[in-house]
N, C-alpha and C positions, 0 to 999 in steps of 0.2 A: 249516785241521786243525795240532795240535800234539804232538807229541813227548816225553813227558814219560820218565826214567828213575830210577827210583825204586828207591831200597838200602830194605834192612829198614831203617832208620832212618827211615827215611817213611813207616814203611805208616798211620800212624796221622793222618796227613796226604791221605792220598791214600786212608783206604777204603772211601770210596763207585767209588773208580776199581777198585781190585782190586777187587773186587764184583763190582762189569759187567766185568772180566777176565773173572773164571771163569765165568760166566753165559753170556761169550763162547764161553766155549770148551766149555763144554757143548754148547753151538746149534751149536759146526762139528765136533766130537767124538765125541760121541755121538750127535746127530741128523741131521748130511750125512753124514756120512764114516762111521761106521757101530762104530767104534774101541770095543776094549775096554777103557773108559777109566775111572777110581776116582771115583763119583759124588757130592755129599750135595746135596741135593733137587733143584735148580734149576744147581746150580752144578760145572762141576769140579773136582776136587780130588785134590793125590797126595799120595806125602811126599815130594815133591822142591821139592812147597812149601812143607816145615815146617824147610827149610835154607839158609834167610833169602837166593833170589836177590834178585836186580834185577831191576827190568820196566821193558822196552820197550813202552811203553802208544800207540797213538796214537790221539788222541780230535780229535773235529766239534766243530762251533761250538756243538750241540747237549749239549755234557760228555758224549754218550756215546762210548763205549769203543767203537772199529771195527774196529782190530787190537793184536796184543797178542805179543811172546818173550818169553819167559824163560832166565837166562841167570846162570850155574851155574861158577866150580871145578871143572878141572879137577883137582885136589889134593884134594877130596872127592868122595861120590857121585855116579856122571854117570850121565843111565839110557843109556849109552852102555855106562858099565864094568860095570854093576850089571843092569842090567835085559836089556841087549838085546847084550852082547859075540860074540854067537853071528853080527852083520852084520862084525865084525872084519876075518873072515878067518882070515887067517895076522900082522894086525897086532896091534902090545903098546896096550891101550889107555892116547892123551894124558893125561900125568902132570905137566905143571908148570905155573908163578904165572905163565906166561907163554901158555898157552891155552886157552881156556874154553868152554862147552860155551852151544848155545842147541836150544832145546825149546821146544813146545806153542807155533808160529808160525804165528798166522792170521790171519786178514783175515777181517769181515762184507761180504761181496761186495753185500750187499740191500742192506747201508746205506754203506759206505764209496763218495762222490761221486769223479769226478775218474779218469781210464782214459788212459796215456799212449797217445804213435802204435806201442807196446808190442801195447798189447790190453789188460795190466795196470795193474791199479787203480794211484792215485798212494799209497795206503795201504801195500801194498808197498814199493816202492820206497821213502817216508819211515822204513818201519820195520827194512828194507836199511839203508841212510845209517844210523840211529841204532845199530844194530846196532855198523853201523865206528866211527861219533864213538864209540860207549862202550870200543871197541877201542883203536883210539885214542890216547884220554883216559888209557887205564890202560895204555899200554905193554905190546897182547899182539901177538902176531903170528900168531895164528890162534885162528879155531873149528871148531869141528867139533859135528857135528849127524846127529839117527837119522833122517831124514825117508824118503819116498816116491819113488819116480820120478814122478810128478807133478808134486812139487816142485821134483827139480832140473833140470826143465826151464823152470822158473819163473825158476831163480836165474839158467842160458845166458844167456835172453834177457834175463834184465836186468843183462849185462853182467859176474856174478861168477862163474864157473862151477865147478863141487863135485868135489874130489878122491876121489874114490871110495877105500874101502878094503877093498873085498870085492866083487863082483858079488852084485844085487839076491836078496832072499831073501823066497819070500812067507810073511805071518804077518798070520793071517789073511786079512781081505777086502784086506788092502796089499801091495803089491809096493814090499814097504821096502827101503832101502841106509842105509847111513854114510857121511860122509865130512867134510872137509877145506877147508875155506877161510883163504886166507890175507888177514890182516890189513893191507891197508896205503892208506899214499896214493892209488897209481895205482889201486886198488879202488874206494875213494871215490869219488874224481870220475869215474869210469864208471858208477855208478851212479848220481851226480847228471845227470851228463850224459843219460846213455840214460832216464830219470825226470824228464827238466825238472824236474831241484830248483836251484832257487836259494842256497847258499849252503848253511849248515850245518839240521840240522833239532832239536835238543835246543840247550834253551836253556843255557849255559854253567851258570848256578846250580845245577842238576837233573845236572850230569853233575860227582860225584866219586864219589872210594872207597868199598869197602865197608868196615864198619870191623874190625877183627881178632872 
């Protein structure tokens, strides 16, 4: 398995993988979770994909995307601030050059091979480690996310617990919540250890800052 961090400057280089990512998101969020998401054909694509995010992609040996996450700076529009502010409770939406948002995290549980002793997919740990590695390379202090209680449990089992902004709320068929995750070398080492990962998961040449 390979982990790619793809900036908007590399979209054309990785266009096949990005298209595969949108199809994976359709299968997970529309078909499996039955979320009310924007779709185009067999792809899940929304307005935040037009904001030049960095994508973290888990790619198997057959060049299929088996996991992904979308990263955006909190200095611009985010799902937490602009779509789900109700999940902040009394907290203010984070706006900082050292805090980013992760969204659309998912793993193809049927295609992703390898399960750690925790019962979680190896792709899950690799993606989490990829987000941490990217955050550290960009000198970020935290990542915020909108998720559900199921994924909150996954983060806890992976050794990277979420700090909630407020109590979960029912949104459609999902028990949703938002929270903050610290970016630190200690968190990365914990995820690597629990996930049985050996060293960095992102190739150094693919970890690079986004252009302005």
